[in-house]
C-alpha positions as CSV (number, residue, x, y, z in Angstrom):
1,M,-6.3,37.9,-18.7
2,A,-8.8,40.6,-17.9
3,N,-11.1,38.3,-15.9
4,A,-8.5,36.2,-14.2
5,K,-9.4,35.0,-10.8
6,K,-7.0,36.4,-8.1
7,L,-6.5,34.7,-4.8
8,K,-4.1,34.0,-2.0
9,V,-2.5,30.5,-1.6
10,P,-0.1,29.0,1.0
11,V,3.4,28.6,-0.1
12,G,6.3,28.0,2.2
13,G,4.4,28.8,5.3
14,R,3.0,32.2,4.0
15,L,0.2,33.5,1.9
16,V,1.1,34.6,-1.6
17,N,-0.8,36.2,-4.5
18,A,-1.9,33.9,-7.2
19,E,-3.9,33.7,-10.3
20,K,-6.1,30.7,-11.3
21,V,-4.9,29.0,-14.5
22,G,-7.2,26.9,-16.7
23,Y,-6.0,23.5,-18.0
24,K,-7.1,20.6,-20.1
25,I,-6.5,16.9,-19.3
26,L,-3.9,15.2,-21.6
27,S,-4.1,11.9,-19.7
28,E,-5.1,10.5,-16.4
29,E,-3.6,7.1,-15.9
30,W,-4.3,4.5,-13.2
31,N,-1.5,3.3,-10.9
32,K,-2.1,-0.5,-10.3
33,Y,-0.9,-2.4,-7.4
34,K,-1.2,-6.1,-6.4
35,L,-1.4,-6.6,-2.7
36,N,0.0,-9.6,-0.9
37,D,-3.6,-10.8,0.0
38,G,-4.5,-10.9,-3.7
39,T,-6.4,-7.6,-3.9
40,E,-5.8,-5.4,-6.9
41,M,-5.7,-1.7,-6.0
42,R,-6.2,1.0,-8.7
43,I,-5.4,4.6,-7.7
44,K,-5.1,7.8,-9.6
45,T,-4.6,11.4,-8.8
46,V,-6.8,13.9,-10.4
47,L,-5.9,17.7,-10.7
48,T,-8.8,19.9,-9.4
49,S,-7.4,23.4,-9.5
50,V,-4.2,25.3,-10.5
51,A,-3.0,28.7,-9.6
52,R,0.2,30.5,-10.7
53,T,1.9,32.4,-7.9
54,E,3.8,35.6,-8.0
55,D,6.8,33.7,-6.6
56,F,9.7,32.2,-8.8
57,D,12.0,29.3,-8.0
58,Q,15.9,29.4,-8.3
59,Q,15.6,28.5,-12.1
60,G,13.2,31.5,-12.6
61,D,10.1,29.4,-13.1
62,P,6.9,30.5,-11.6
63,V,5.8,28.6,-8.5
64,Y,2.4,26.8,-9.1
65,Y,0.0,25.9,-6.3
66,F,-2.3,23.0,-7.1
67,T,-5.0,20.9,-5.5
68,T,-5.7,17.3,-6.3
69,S,-8.2,14.5,-5.5
70,N,-7.2,10.8,-5.1
71,I,-9.5,8.2,-6.6
72,G,-9.2,4.6,-5.8
73,S,-10.9,1.2,-6.2
74,A,-10.2,-2.4,-5.2
75,I,-10.8,-5.7,-6.8
76,V,-11.0,-8.0,-3.9
77,P,-10.7,-11.8,-4.2
78,A,-13.8,-13.9,-3.3
79,K,-12.0,-15.5,-0.3
80,L,-11.7,-12.1,1.4
81,K,-15.3,-11.0,0.9
82,K,-17.7,-11.2,3.7
83,K,-20.5,-13.8,3.0
84,A,-24.0,-12.3,2.5
85,S,-26.3,-13.1,5.4
């Protein structure tokens, strides 16, 4: 990659050299939960960036640094909603 974006990322309490890696979404599934109060929660984690570091783990695989964003929504039962004034 001639135009690879180089950066430093925190790994194990130190800054290490890394290179941004592109990706494509294969699937982003929602995790669904039913709360005891009847509310339905939907939550998913979305990958926002990935970088491959110059470090390797004990199996010889490169260590990746990534950032994510959590997205959530709630379907709330009518009995819990505030009445419009």
